C-alpha positions in Angstrom: -3.9 42.2 84.5 -7.3 43.8 83.9 -10.3 41.7 84.8 -13.6 42.4 83.2 -16.5 40.7 85.0 -19.9 39.7 83.9 -19.1 38.9 80.3 -21.7 36.5 78.9 -20.2 33.3 77.6 -22.0 30.0 77.0 -19.6 27.4 78.3 -16.5 29.5 78.9 -15.8 30.6 82.4 -13.0 32.9 81.4 -10.6 33.9 78.7 -7.3 35.7 78.6 -7.0 38.2 75.7 -3.8 40.2 76.4 -3.9 42.3 78.6 -7.4 41.5 79.7 -9.0 38.6 81.5 -12.7 38.3 80.7 -14.7 36.3 83.2 -18.3 35.1 83.4 -19.0 35.6 87.1 -18.7 38.7 89.2 -16.7 36.8 91.8 -14.3 34.5 89.9 -12.4 31.9 91.8 -8.7 32.4 92.5 -8.1 29.2 90.6 -9.8 30.6 87.4 -7.8 33.8 87.7 -4.6 31.9 88.2 -5.4 29.8 85.1 -5.9 32.9 83.0 -2.8 34.5 84.4 -0.8 31.5 83.2 -2.2 32.2 79.8 -1.3 35.9 80.0 2.3 34.8 80.8 2.3 32.4 77.8 1.0 35.2 75.6 3.6 37.6 76.7 6.4 35.1 76.2 5.3 34.4 72.7 4.9 38.1 71.9 1.1 37.8 71.9 0.1 37.3 68.3 2.1 34.1 67.7 0.4 32.7 70.8 -3.0 32.9 69.2 -1.8 31.5 65.9 -0.1 28.6 67.7 -3.2 28.0 69.9 -5.6 27.8 67.0 -3.3 25.7 64.9 -2.6 23.2 67.7 -6.3 23.0 68.5 -7.1 22.3 64.8 -4.5 19.6 64.4 -5.6 17.9 67.6 -9.3 18.2 66.6 -8.5 16.6 63.2 -6.8 13.7 65.0 -9.3 13.0 67.7 -12.6 14.3 66.1 -13.6 15.8 69.5 -13.5 19.6 69.9 -13.6 19.5 73.7 -10.8 16.9 73.9 -8.7 18.9 71.4 -9.1 21.9 73.7 -7.9 20.0 76.7 -5.0 18.6 74.7 -3.5 22.0 73.8 -0.2 22.4 75.4 -1.1 25.9 76.8 -4.2 24.5 78.4 -2.4 21.4 79.8 0.1 23.6 81.5 -2.6 26.0 82.9 -4.9 23.2 84.1 -2.0 21.2 85.7 -0.8 24.3 87.6 -3.8 26.5 88.3 -4.1 25.1 91.9 -0.6 26.2 92.8 -0.6 29.7 94.1 3.2 30.1 93.6 3.4 28.6 90.2 4.0 31.8 88.3 6.7 32.8 90.7 8.7 29.7 89.9 7.6 29.0 86.3 10.4 28.8 83.8 10.3 30.6 80.4 8.3 28.7 77.8 7.3 26.1 80.3 4.4 25.0 78.2 6.7 23.2 75.8 6.9 20.0 77.8 3.1 19.8 77.8 2.8 19.7 74.0 
């Protein structure tokens, strides 16, 4: 994982763009880094490009249903898995392959 610090985002604290994690602050929390590492694992499992396609399509469908961009973001299966498990320091050591599926 390559972390690039000090990137200027408006409301985004961090983003995982394989193989990089871009973060807003110079000293990101372990929780934020763990959250983004979960996304890196998801991206790798899906062979990177299909992850981004799925992510955008799932967000668009959920946005069309709920009419709320923020809620659609939090309802994406990838985000649900990451937010549910980003406080667990051993999650990636025990995570099963394609474990985001139950969160969809």
